[in-house]
ROMAR-841416 format. One record per atom (N, C-alpha, C): x, y, z; residue in one letter. Coordinates in nm, 3 decimals. Layout:
BEGIN
@px:X; py:Y; pz:Z; residuo:A;
...
end
This chain:
BEGIN
@px:10.795; py:5.670; pz:14.386; residuo:M;
@px:10.852; py:5.676; pz:14.530; residuo:M;
@px:11.031; py:5.632; pz:14.467; residuo:M;
@px:11.032; py:5.645; pz:14.403; residuo:K;
@px:11.153; py:5.591; pz:14.340; residuo:K;
@px:11.228; py:5.734; pz:14.328; residuo:K;
@px:11.127; py:5.823; pz:14.255; residuo:V;
@px:11.252; py:6.004; pz:14.224; residuo:V;
@px:11.229; py:6.035; pz:14.361; residuo:V;
@px:11.199; py:5.979; pz:14.455; residuo:L;
@px:11.246; py:6.058; pz:14.619; residuo:L;
@px:11.348; py:5.987; pz:14.692; residuo:L;
@px:11.351; py:5.893; pz:14.621; residuo:F;
@px:11.442; py:5.793; pz:14.648; residuo:F;
@px:11.620; py:5.856; pz:14.625; residuo:F;
@px:11.586; py:5.894; pz:14.462; residuo:I;
@px:11.717; py:5.936; pz:14.358; residuo:I;
@px:11.730; py:6.091; pz:14.455; residuo:I;
@px:11.636; py:6.160; pz:14.475; residuo:A;
@px:11.658; py:6.318; pz:14.470; residuo:A;
@px:11.751; py:6.326; pz:14.665; residuo:A;
@px:11.658; py:6.248; pz:14.749; residuo:G;
@px:11.746; py:6.221; pz:14.895; residuo:G;
@px:11.856; py:6.180; pz:14.848; residuo:G;
@px:11.887; py:6.067; pz:14.816; residuo:S;
@px:12.054; py:6.035; pz:14.820; residuo:S;
@px:12.134; py:6.131; pz:14.740; residuo:S;
@px:12.096; py:6.198; pz:14.619; residuo:S;
@px:12.224; py:6.319; pz:14.531; residuo:S;
@px:12.179; py:6.414; pz:14.709; residuo:S;
@px:12.069; py:6.434; pz:14.758; residuo:F;
@px:12.120; py:6.563; pz:14.866; residuo:F;
@px:12.239; py:6.510; pz:14.963; residuo:F;
@px:12.167; py:6.364; pz:14.982; residuo:V;
@px:12.306; py:6.338; pz:15.078; residuo:V;
@px:12.424; py:6.313; pz:15.059; residuo:V;
@px:12.445; py:6.290; pz:14.968; residuo:A;
@px:12.585; py:6.280; pz:14.917; residuo:A;
@px:12.648; py:6.405; pz:14.855; residuo:A;
@px:12.538; py:6.487; pz:14.818; residuo:V;
@px:12.655; py:6.653; pz:14.798; residuo:V;
@px:12.616; py:6.697; pz:14.948; residuo:V;
@px:12.576; py:6.661; pz:15.026; residuo:V;
@px:12.552; py:6.800; pz:15.158; residuo:V;
@px:12.660; py:6.709; pz:15.206; residuo:V;
@px:12.700; py:6.552; pz:15.244; residuo:A;
@px:12.799; py:6.496; pz:15.315; residuo:A;
@px:12.963; py:6.500; pz:15.226; residuo:A;
@px:12.940; py:6.541; pz:15.154; residuo:Q;
@px:13.068; py:6.569; pz:15.068; residuo:Q;
@px:13.120; py:6.675; pz:15.074; residuo:Q;
@px:13.043; py:6.817; pz:15.152; residuo:M;
@px:13.021; py:6.913; pz:15.143; residuo:M;
@px:13.070; py:6.933; pz:15.303; residuo:M;
@px:13.010; py:6.846; pz:15.403; residuo:I;
@px:13.034; py:6.866; pz:15.545; residuo:I;
@px:13.183; py:6.801; pz:15.553; residuo:I;
@px:13.220; py:6.680; pz:15.477; residuo:A;
@px:13.331; py:6.599; pz:15.529; residuo:A;
@px:13.420; py:6.710; pz:15.454; residuo:A;
@px:13.445; py:6.757; pz:15.324; residuo:G;
@px:13.505; py:6.859; pz:15.314; residuo:G;
@px:13.561; py:6.952; pz:15.362; residuo:G;
@px:13.451; py:7.025; pz:15.424; residuo:N;
@px:13.521; py:7.120; pz:15.519; residuo:N;
@px:13.613; py:7.080; pz:15.656; residuo:N;
@px:13.604; py:6.922; pz:15.711; residuo:S;
@px:13.633; py:6.836; pz:15.813; residuo:S;
@px:13.809; py:6.820; pz:15.785; residuo:S;
@px:13.773; py:6.749; pz:15.659; residuo:F;
@px:13.882; py:6.638; pz:15.574; residuo:F;
@px:13.918; py:6.705; pz:15.430; residuo:F;
@px:14.090; py:6.736; pz:15.441; residuo:F;
@px:14.108; py:6.769; pz:15.319; residuo:F;
@px:14.107; py:6.674; pz:15.175; residuo:F;
@px:14.112; py:6.562; pz:15.187; residuo:I;
@px:14.089; py:6.454; pz:15.136; residuo:I;
@px:13.994; py:6.439; pz:15.062; residuo:I;
@px:13.890; py:6.449; pz:15.123; residuo:F;
@px:13.740; py:6.487; pz:15.053; residuo:F;
@px:13.690; py:6.551; pz:15.001; residuo:F;
@px:13.777; py:6.707; pz:14.943; residuo:N;
@px:13.838; py:6.784; pz:14.858; residuo:N;
@px:13.825; py:6.726; pz:14.692; residuo:N;
@px:13.888; py:6.612; pz:14.758; residuo:F;
@px:13.898; py:6.573; pz:14.603; residuo:F;
@px:13.837; py:6.421; pz:14.578; residuo:F;
@px:13.794; py:6.371; pz:14.664; residuo:L;
@px:13.694; py:6.288; pz:14.615; residuo:L;
@px:13.536; py:6.288; pz:14.590; residuo:L;
@px:13.521; py:6.275; pz:14.478; residuo:D;
@px:13.363; py:6.316; pz:14.404; residuo:D;
@px:13.234; py:6.227; pz:14.484; residuo:D;
@px:13.203; py:6.225; pz:14.597; residuo:L;
@px:13.052; py:6.090; pz:14.605; residuo:L;
@px:12.959; py:6.115; pz:14.565; residuo:L;
@px:12.921; py:6.224; pz:14.461; residuo:S;
@px:12.808; py:6.286; pz:14.382; residuo:S;
@px:12.839; py:6.130; pz:14.250; residuo:S;
@px:12.963; py:6.176; pz:14.231; residuo:L;
@px:12.993; py:6.107; pz:14.042; residuo:L;
@px:13.023; py:5.932; pz:14.159; residuo:L;
@px:13.018; py:5.886; pz:14.250; residuo:I;
@px:13.031; py:5.741; pz:14.284; residuo:I;
@px:12.904; py:5.726; pz:14.279; residuo:I;
@px:12.798; py:5.791; pz:14.331; residuo:L;
@px:12.679; py:5.779; pz:14.337; residuo:L;
@px:12.611; py:5.778; pz:14.213; residuo:L;
@px:12.597; py:5.859; pz:14.083; residuo:V;
@px:12.619; py:5.821; pz:13.973; residuo:V;
@px:12.659; py:5.698; pz:13.853; residuo:V;
@px:12.815; py:5.664; pz:13.914; residuo:A;
@px:12.848; py:5.520; pz:13.918; residuo:A;
@px:12.795; py:5.458; pz:13.934; residuo:A;
@px:12.758; py:5.445; pz:14.092; residuo:Y;
@px:12.654; py:5.330; pz:14.119; residuo:Y;
@px:12.518; py:5.296; pz:14.065; residuo:Y;
@px:12.449; py:5.376; pz:14.011; residuo:W;
@px:12.332; py:5.411; pz:13.972; residuo:W;
@px:12.386; py:5.311; pz:13.768; residuo:W;
@px:12.476; py:5.333; pz:13.737; residuo:A;
@px:12.489; py:5.337; pz:13.629; residuo:A;
@px:12.547; py:5.172; pz:13.619; residuo:A;
@px:12.608; py:5.147; pz:13.725; residuo:I;
@px:12.676; py:4.968; pz:13.678; residuo:I;
@px:12.571; py:4.887; pz:13.781; residuo:I;
@px:12.541; py:4.911; pz:13.906; residuo:Y;
@px:12.427; py:4.836; pz:13.960; residuo:Y;
@px:12.252; py:4.844; pz:13.964; residuo:Y;
@px:12.228; py:4.928; pz:13.915; residuo:R;
@px:12.058; py:5.021; pz:13.911; residuo:R;
@px:12.053; py:4.988; pz:13.734; residuo:R;
@px:12.018; py:5.118; pz:13.690; residuo:H;
@px:11.943; py:5.094; pz:13.527; residuo:H;
@px:12.043; py:5.232; pz:13.454; residuo:H;
@px:12.022; py:5.182; pz:13.342; residuo:R;
@px:12.154; py:5.328; pz:13.292; residuo:R;
@px:12.078; py:5.460; pz:13.261; residuo:R;
@px:11.951; py:5.408; pz:13.239; residuo:T;
@px:11.835; py:5.570; pz:13.196; residuo:T;
@px:11.808; py:5.628; pz:13.347; residuo:T;
@px:11.782; py:5.556; pz:13.443; residuo:Q;
@px:11.799; py:5.615; pz:13.600; residuo:Q;
@px:11.882; py:5.672; pz:13.629; residuo:Q;
@px:12.023; py:5.631; pz:13.593; residuo:A;
@px:12.146; py:5.685; pz:13.601; residuo:A;
@px:12.206; py:5.815; pz:13.506; residuo:A;
@px:12.147; py:5.849; pz:13.441; residuo:L;
@px:12.130; py:5.974; pz:13.359; residuo:L;
@px:12.056; py:6.093; pz:13.444; residuo:L;
@px:11.915; py:6.046; pz:13.484; residuo:F;
@px:11.844; py:6.123; pz:13.603; residuo:F;
@px:11.910; py:6.182; pz:13.713; residuo:F;
@px:11.957; py:6.051; pz:13.746; residuo:V;
@px:12.041; py:6.113; pz:13.871; residuo:V;
@px:12.204; py:6.204; pz:13.855; residuo:V;
@px:12.262; py:6.159; pz:13.748; residuo:G;
@px:12.366; py:6.279; pz:13.738; residuo:G;
@px:12.352; py:6.399; pz:13.704; residuo:G;
@px:12.250; py:6.411; pz:13.624; residuo:S;
@px:12.181; py:6.550; pz:13.595; residuo:S;
@px:12.105; py:6.614; pz:13.748; residuo:S;
@px:12.023; py:6.551; pz:13.821; residuo:T;
@px:11.962; py:6.581; pz:13.941; residuo:T;
@px:12.071; py:6.620; pz:13.995; residuo:T;
@px:12.165; py:6.522; pz:14.060; residuo:V;
@px:12.335; py:6.574; pz:14.158; residuo:V;
@px:12.363; py:6.702; pz:14.160; residuo:V;
@px:12.422; py:6.673; pz:13.961; residuo:G;
@px:12.479; py:6.797; pz:13.949; residuo:G;
@px:12.433; py:6.910; pz:13.988; residuo:G;
@px:12.275; py:6.934; pz:13.928; residuo:L;
@px:12.215; py:7.056; pz:13.926; residuo:L;
@px:12.207; py:7.101; pz:14.085; residuo:L;
@px:12.170; py:6.995; pz:14.166; residuo:L;
@px:12.140; py:7.019; pz:14.297; residuo:L;
@px:12.284; py:7.104; pz:14.374; residuo:L;
@px:12.380; py:7.020; pz:14.306; residuo:Q;
@px:12.512; py:7.035; pz:14.345; residuo:Q;
@px:12.586; py:7.172; pz:14.289; residuo:Q;
@px:12.522; py:7.215; pz:14.165; residuo:D;
@px:12.560; py:7.372; pz:14.147; residuo:D;
@px:12.481; py:7.467; pz:14.218; residuo:D;
@px:12.395; py:7.416; pz:14.275; residuo:A;
@px:12.296; py:7.522; pz:14.339; residuo:A;
@px:12.360; py:7.516; pz:14.479; residuo:A;
@px:12.344; py:7.457; pz:14.551; residuo:L;
@px:12.452; py:7.454; pz:14.683; residuo:L;
@px:12.592; py:7.521; pz:14.679; residuo:L;
@px:12.602; py:7.513; pz:14.560; residuo:L;
@px:12.824; py:7.533; pz:14.579; residuo:L;
@px:12.782; py:7.734; pz:14.522; residuo:L;
@px:12.660; py:7.747; pz:14.433; residuo:G;
@px:12.647; py:7.857; pz:14.437; residuo:G;
@px:12.688; py:7.899; pz:14.297; residuo:G;
@px:12.712; py:7.795; pz:14.169; residuo:W;
@px:12.776; py:7.791; pz:14.065; residuo:W;
@px:12.656; py:7.835; pz:13.969; residuo:W;
@px:12.692; py:7.899; pz:13.813; residuo:P;
@px:12.552; py:7.887; pz:13.729; residuo:P;
@px:12.495; py:7.736; pz:13.728; residuo:P;
@px:12.353; py:7.711; pz:13.695; residuo:L;
@px:12.359; py:7.602; pz:13.701; residuo:L;
@px:12.353; py:7.560; pz:13.569; residuo:L;
@px:12.359; py:7.391; pz:13.572; residuo:G;
@px:12.402; py:7.307; pz:13.453; residuo:G;
@px:12.537; py:7.292; pz:13.426; residuo:G;
@px:12.616; py:7.359; pz:13.490; residuo:Y;
@px:12.759; py:7.277; pz:13.524; residuo:Y;
@px:12.778; py:7.135; pz:13.539; residuo:Y;
@px:12.784; py:7.117; pz:13.664; residuo:N;
@px:12.752; py:7.008; pz:13.700; residuo:N;
@px:12.689; py:6.927; pz:13.619; residuo:N;
@px:12.547; py:6.953; pz:13.589; residuo:G;
@px:12.472; py:6.847; pz:13.573; residuo:G;
@px:12.505; py:6.839; pz:13.422; residuo:G;
@px:12.539; py:6.885; pz:13.351; residuo:F;
@px:12.583; py:6.871; pz:13.274; residuo:F;
@px:12.733; py:6.724; pz:13.216; residuo:F;
@px:12.835; py:6.789; pz:13.344; residuo:G;
@px:12.922; py:6.694; pz:13.372; residuo:G;
@px:12.926; py:6.582; pz:13.458; residuo:G;
@px:12.836; py:6.541; pz:13.470; residuo:K;
@px:12.762; py:6.435; pz:13.580; residuo:K;
@px:12.674; py:6.309; pz:13.464; residuo:K;
@px:12.574; py:6.436; pz:13.389; residuo:T;
@px:12.524; py:6.366; pz:13.301; residuo:T;
@px:12.580; py:6.241; pz:13.190; residuo:T;
@px:12.677; py:6.310; pz:13.149; residuo:I;
@px:12.794; py:6.232; pz:13.073; residuo:I;
@px:12.901; py:6.144; pz:13.144; residuo:I;
@px:12.912; py:6.158; pz:13.206; residuo:A;
@px:12.994; py:6.061; pz:13.332; residuo:A;
@px:12.887; py:5.973; pz:13.316; residuo:A;
@px:12.784; py:5.984; pz:13.373; residuo:A;
@px:12.676; py:5.864; pz:13.373; residuo:A;
@px:12.669; py:5.823; pz:13.205; residuo:A;
@px:12.662; py:5.885; pz:13.153; residuo:F;
@px:12.612; py:5.797; pz:13.029; residuo:F;
@px:12.728; py:5.720; pz:12.968; residuo:F;
@px:12.879; py:5.775; pz:12.989; residuo:V;
@px:13.010; py:5.692; pz:12.924; residuo:V;
@px:13.017; py:5.543; pz:13.048; residuo:V;
@px:12.955; py:5.608; pz:13.175; residuo:I;
@px:12.976; py:5.478; pz:13.242; residuo:I;
@px:12.846; py:5.367; pz:13.231; residuo:I;
@px:12.764; py:5.411; pz:13.188; residuo:G;
@px:12.651; py:5.302; pz:13.122; residuo:G;
@px:12.656; py:5.248; pz:12.986; residuo:G;
@px:12.745; py:5.328; pz:12.928; residuo:Q;
@px:12.755; py:5.227; pz:12.769; residuo:Q;
@px:12.912; py:5.121; pz:12.808; residuo:Q;
@px:12.976; py:5.193; pz:12.853; residuo:A;
@px:13.089; py:5.085; pz:12.866; residuo:A;
@px:13.026; py:5.012; pz:13.010; residuo:A;
@px:12.916; py:5.015; pz:13.101; residuo:A;
@px:12.840; py:4.822; pz:13.150; residuo:A;
@px:12.789; py:4.800; pz:13.087; residuo:A;
@px:12.721; py:4.836; pz:12.950; residuo:K;
@px:12.644; py:4.800; pz:12.857; residuo:K;
@px:12.768; py:4.715; pz:12.774; residuo:K;
@px:12.866; py:4.690; pz:12.775; residuo:R;
@px:12.918; py:4.700; pz:12.608; residuo:R;
@px:13.033; py:4.607; pz:12.673; residuo:R;
@px:13.046; py:4.591; pz:12.814; residuo:F;
@px:13.207; py:4.518; pz:12.840; residuo:F;
@px:13.173; py:4.482; pz:12.995; residuo:F;
@px:13.283; py:4.416; pz:13.024; residuo:N;
@px:13.200; py:4.331; pz:13.130; residuo:N;
@px:13.361; py:4.416; pz:13.253; residuo:N;
@px:13.258; py:4.447; pz:13.345; residuo:I;
@px:13.307; py:4.555; pz:13.395; residuo:I;
@px:13.314; py:4.518; pz:13.581; residuo:I;
@px:13.347; py:4.375; pz:13.544; residuo:E;
@px:13.360; py:4.358; pz:13.738; residuo:E;
@px:13.505; py:4.358; pz:13.762; residuo:E;
@px:13.590; py:4.297; pz:13.688; residuo:G;
@px:13.752; py:4.348; pz:13.772; residuo:G;
@px:13.724; py:4.483; pz:13.846; residuo:G;
@px:13.822; py:4.479; pz:13.956; residuo:P;
@px:13.902; py:4.641; pz:14.037; residuo:P;
@px:13.934; py:4.740; pz:13.903; residuo:P;
@px:14.064; py:4.693; pz:13.855; residuo:W;
@px:14.106; py:4.799; pz:13.749; residuo:W;
@px:14.016; py:4.829; pz:13.665; residuo:W;
@px:13.926; py:4.761; pz:13.584; residuo:I;
@px:13.819; py:4.795; pz:13.495; residuo:I;
@px:13.765; py:4.912; pz:13.552; residuo:I;
@px:13.685; py:4.886; pz:13.669; residuo:R;
@px:13.615; py:4.966; pz:13.721; residuo:R;
@px:13.702; py:5.105; pz:13.793; residuo:R;
@px:13.796; py:5.093; pz:13.849; residuo:F;
@px:13.890; py:5.202; pz:13.885; residuo:F;
@px:13.921; py:5.326; pz:13.731; residuo:F;
@px:13.983; py:5.281; pz:13.639; residuo:A;
@px:13.980; py:5.316; pz:13.522; residuo:A;
@px:13.842; py:5.385; pz:13.441; residuo:A;
@px:13.700; py:5.352; pz:13.513; residuo:L;
@px:13.593; py:5.366; pz:13.429; residuo:L;
@px:13.558; py:5.466; pz:13.526; residuo:L;
@px:13.586; py:5.436; pz:13.653; residuo:I;
@px:13.550; py:5.578; pz:13.743; residuo:I;
@px:13.630; py:5.715; pz:13.707; residuo:I;
@px:13.748; py:5.676; pz:13.709; residuo:S;
@px:13.886; py:5.740; pz:13.709; residuo:S;
@px:13.846; py:5.831; pz:13.607; residuo:S;
@px:13.824; py:5.778; pz:13.444; residuo:A;
@px:13.799; py:5.839; pz:13.331; residuo:A;
@px:13.644; py:5.919; pz:13.322; residuo:A;
@px:13.549; py:5.850; pz:13.372; residuo:A;
@px:13.424; py:5.920; pz:13.397; residuo:A;
@px:13.474; py:6.038; pz:13.486; residuo:A;
@px:13.532; py:6.072; pz:13.573; residuo:S;
@px:13.549; py:6.186; pz:13.696; residuo:S;
@px:13.620; py:6.272; pz:13.581; residuo:S;
@px:13.720; py:6.213; pz:13.517; residuo:F;
@px:13.806; py:6.351; pz:13.446; residuo:F;
@px:13.739; py:6.371; pz:13.326; residuo:F;
@px:13.643; py:6.304; pz:13.277; residuo:L;
@px:13.577; py:6.378; pz:13.177; residuo:L;
@px:13.454; py:6.442; pz:13.203; residuo:L;
@px:13.425; py:6.422; pz:13.340; residuo:N;
@px:13.322; py:6.549; pz:13.455; residuo:N;
@px:13.374; py:6.640; pz:13.460; residuo:N;
@px:13.491; py:6.683; pz:13.470; residuo:A;
@px:13.619; py:6.816; pz:13.462; residuo:A;
@px:13.611; py:6.854; pz:13.356; residuo:A;
@px:13.604; py:6.752; pz:13.235; residuo:L;
@px:13.674; py:6.804; pz:13.126; residuo:L;
@px:13.555; py:6.904; pz:13.105; residuo:L;
@px:13.465; py:6.860; pz:13.112; residuo:S;
@px:13.346; py:6.892; pz:13.012; residuo:S;
@px:13.279; py:7.033; pz:13.111; residuo:S;
@px:13.346; py:7.072; pz:13.231; residuo:M;
@px:13.321; py:7.153; pz:13.313; residuo:M;
@px:13.384; py:7.275; pz:13.252; residuo:M;
@px:13.519; py:7.219; pz:13.227; residuo:L;
@px:13.618; py:7.252; pz:13.199; residuo:L;
@px:13.589; py:7.374; pz:13.038; residuo:L;
@px:13.518; py:7.266; pz:12.974; residuo:L;
@px:13.537; py:7.340; pz:12.836; residuo:L;
@px:13.386; py:7.416; pz:12.808; residuo:L;
@px:13.294; py:7.433; pz:12.927; residuo:L;
@px:13.162; py:7.507; pz:12.933; residuo:L;
@px:13.209; py:7.615; pz:12.986; residuo:L;
@px:13.325; py:7.637; pz:13.111; residuo:F;
@px:13.403; py:7.758; pz:13.189; residuo:F;
@px:13.509; py:7.810; pz:13.015; residuo:F;
@px:13.512; py:7.794; pz:12.953; residuo:L;
@px:13.608; py:7.843; pz:12.834; residuo:L;
@px:13.485; py:7.884; pz:12.704; residuo:L;
@px:13.403; py:7.787; pz:12.702; residuo:L;
@px:13.310; py:7.849; pz:12.603; residuo:L;
@px:13.211; py:7.955; pz:12.594; residuo:L;
@px:13.239; py:7.960; pz:12.781; residuo:L;
@px:13.097; py:8.114; pz:12.820; residuo:L;
@px:13.192; py:8.215; pz:12.875; residuo:L;
@px:13.338; py:8.182; pz:12.840; residuo:Q;
@px:13.461; py:8.306; pz:12.902; residuo:Q;
@px:13.446; py:8.339; pz:12.999; residuo:Q;
@px:13.472; py:8.225; pz:13.078; residuo:R;
@px:13.487; py:8.235; pz:13.255; residuo:R;
@px:13.635; py:8.245; pz:13.256; residuo:R;
@px:13.672; py:8.289; pz:13.384; residuo:N;
@px:13.810; py:8.250; pz:13.385; residuo:N;
@px:13.821; py:8.098; pz:13.443; residuo:N;
@px:13.952; py:8.000; pz:13.465; residuo:V;
@px:13.985; py:7.903; pz:13.453; residuo:V;
@px:14.168; py:7.947; pz:13.486; residuo:V;
@px:14.151; py:7.839; pz:13.601; residuo:S;
@px:14.268; py:7.802; pz:13.650; residuo:S;
@px:14.392; py:7.726; pz:13.620; residuo:S;
@px:14.532; py:7.740; pz:13.593; residuo:V;
@px:14.582; py:7.648; pz:13.545; residuo:V;
@px:14.541; py:7.529; pz:13.637; residuo:V;
@px:14.570; py:7.505; pz:13.789; residuo:I;
@px:14.556; py:7.411; pz:13.871; residuo:I;
@px:14.414; py:7.339; pz:13.843; residuo:I;
@px:14.314; py:7.368; pz:13.787; residuo:F;
@px:14.243; py:7.299; pz:13.766; residuo:F;
@px:14.255; py:7.169; pz:13.716; residuo:F;
@px:14.333; py:7.177; pz:13.602; residuo:V;
@px:14.365; py:7.039; pz:13.518; residuo:V;
@px:14.430; py:6.965; pz:13.631; residuo:V;
@px:14.497; py:6.969; pz:13.663; residuo:G;
@px:14.587; py:6.891; pz:13.767; residuo:G;
@px:14.541; py:6.871; pz:13.950; residuo:G;
@px:14.419; py:6.951; pz:13.981; residuo:A;
@px:14.365; py:6.958; pz:14.069; residuo:A;
@px:14.242; py:6.802; pz:14.052; residuo:A;
@px:14.181; py:6.793; pz:13.920; residuo:S;
@px:14.087; py:6.680; pz:13.831; residuo:S;
@px:14.143; py:6.582; pz:13.776; residuo:S;
@px:14.267; py:6.582; pz:13.764; residuo:L;
@px:14.330; py:6.474; pz:13.785; residuo:L;
@px:14.374; py:6.408; pz:13.880; residuo:L;
@px:14.388; py:6.478; pz:14.016; residuo:M;
@px:14.388; py:6.350; pz:14.140; residuo:M;
@px:14.265; py:6.358; pz:14.179; residuo:M;
@px:14.185; py:6.439; pz:14.153; residuo:Q;
@px:14.039; py:6.414; pz:14.182; residuo:Q;
@px:13.983; py:6.312; pz:14.130; residuo:Q;
@px:13.978; py:6.279; pz:14.016; residuo:S;
@px:13.955; py:6.171; pz:13.917; residuo:S;
@px:13.992; py:6.017; pz:13.957; residuo:S;
@px:14.150; py:6.019; pz:13.987; residuo:I;
@px:14.206; py:5.886; pz:14.068; residuo:I;
@px:14.138; py:5.860; pz:14.240; residuo:I;
@px:14.139; py:5.995; pz:14.293; residuo:I;
@px:14.102; py:5.957; pz:14.423; residuo:I;
@px:13.945; py:5.887; pz:14.420; residuo:I;
@px:13.854; py:5.939; pz:14.342; residuo:T;
@px:13.731; py:5.899; pz:14.320; residuo:T;
@px:13.748; py:5.809; pz:14.288; residuo:T;
@px:13.849; py:5.723; pz:14.188; residuo:G;
@px:13.819; py:5.590; pz:14.087; residuo:G;
@px:13.842; py:5.469; pz:14.246; residuo:G;
@px:13.953; py:5.585; pz:14.318; residuo:G;
@px:13.996; py:5.449; pz:14.448; residuo:G;
@px:13.877; py:5.451; pz:14.505; residuo:G;
@px:13.796; py:5.540; pz:14.534; residuo:G;
@px:13.695; py:5.598; pz:14.676; residuo:G;
@px:13.592; py:5.475; pz:14.578; residuo:G;
@px:13.525; py:5.516; pz:14.479; residuo:G;
@px:13.424; py:5.410; pz:14.437; residuo:G;
@px:13.499; py:5.302; pz:14.412; residuo:G;
@px:13.590; py:5.232; pz:14.381; residuo:V;
@px:13.656; py:5.022; pz:14.383; residuo:V;
@px:13.629; py:5.022; pz:14.516; residuo:V;
@px:13.686; py:5.129; pz:14.588; residuo:L;
@px:13.630; py:5.013; pz:14.780; residuo:L;
@px:13.522; py:5.020; pz:14.809; residuo:L;
@px:13.469; py:5.109; pz:14.754; residuo:L;
@px:13.305; py:5.117; pz:14.770; residuo:L;
@px:13.229; py:5.021; pz:14.730; residuo:L;
@px:13.268; py:5.019; pz:14.612; residuo:F;
@px:13.149; py:4.890; pz:14.513; residuo:F;
@px:13.247; py:4.722; pz:14.582; residuo:F;
@px:13.374; py:4.745; pz:14.624; residuo:I;
@px:13.436; py:4.609; pz:14.684; residuo:I;
@px:13.287; py:4.545; pz:14.772; residuo:I;
@px:13.364; py:4.674; pz:14.890; residuo:A;
@px:13.228; py:4.655; pz:14.980; residuo:A;
@px:13.101; py:4.597; pz:14.970; residuo:A;
@px:13.082; py:4.655; pz:14.869; residuo:L;
@px:12.872; py:4.665; pz:14.826; residuo:L;
@px:12.900; py:4.493; pz:14.775; residuo:L;
@px:12.990; py:4.460; pz:14.730; residuo:D;
@px:12.991; py:4.332; pz:14.669; residuo:D;
@px:12.989; py:4.221; pz:14.718; residuo:D;
@px:13.133; py:4.292; pz:14.832; residuo:A;
@px:13.150; py:4.175; pz:14.958; residuo:A;
@px:12.989; py:4.127; pz:15.034; residuo:A;
@px:12.932; py:4.281; pz:15.061; residuo:Y;
@px:12.854; py:4.260; pz:15.101; residuo:Y;
@px:12.705; py:4.153; pz:15.048; residuo:Y;
@px:12.719; py:4.204; pz:14.927; residuo:K;
@px:12.578; py:4.125; pz:14.858; residuo:K;
@px:12.588; py:3.984; pz:14.839; residuo:K;
@px:12.755; py:3.952; pz:14.852; residuo:R;
@px:12.783; py:3.806; pz:14.852; residuo:R;
@px:12.732; py:3.757; pz:14.994; residuo:R;
@px:12.771; py:3.793; pz:15.096; residuo:T;
@px:12.761; py:3.730; pz:15.235; residuo:T;
@px:12.602; py:3.760; pz:15.258; residuo:T;
@px:12.534; py:3.818; pz:15.228; residuo:H;
@px:12.372; py:3.817; pz:15.221; residuo:H;
@px:12.293; py:3.706; pz:15.128; residuo:H;
@px:12.397; py:3.695; pz:15.018; residuo:T;
@px:12.312; py:3.570; pz:14.891; residuo:T;
@px:12.374; py:3.470; pz:15.017; residuo:T;
@px:12.490; py:3.400; pz:15.048; residuo:D;
@px:12.480; py:3.280; pz:15.108; residuo:D;
@px:12.465; py:3.278; pz:15.226; residuo:D;
@px:12.367; py:3.378; pz:15.324; residuo:K;
@px:12.299; py:3.351; pz:15.434; residuo:K;
@px:12.147; py:3.324; pz:15.385; residuo:K;
@px:12.137; py:3.401; pz:15.299; residuo:V;
@px:11.962; py:3.355; pz:15.237; residuo:V;
@px:11.964; py:3.173; pz:15.161; residuo:V;
@px:12.058; py:3.137; pz:15.108; residuo:S;
@px:12.083; py:2.982; pz:15.033; residuo:S;
@px:12.080; py:2.868; pz:15.152; residuo:S;
end
């Protein structure tokens, strides 16, 4: 059942980003799938976050028509970095989460850039600047989403008590 939930949420994140990216320019730089990976790494289980990262990355590659593995590799590395940071450090503050999600997003893009270079694909210089902008916007979006999620959990917990 959990595997179906992971696959379904990954599919919804990728499709929502594709639809919103066609309608709103800012969603081209907001990586919803990386925010989903960060959610699994911070709030759920780190090992499952690796599975979510590879699943959502492969799904993203398949839907975008890229060679399979580029996004899967990058998202898995991002899940590993976020999971290890969540294990070793206190990441409750919004600035720390912003830095962590932004760094993971840039690491995701950097790993894809290295794969492009290793496989001798054409890479534009604009990719690095766009990746930096994407990491900042994804970090901000992730922090805002996690603040809202924490506030919801806090309110829900207060109602139960």
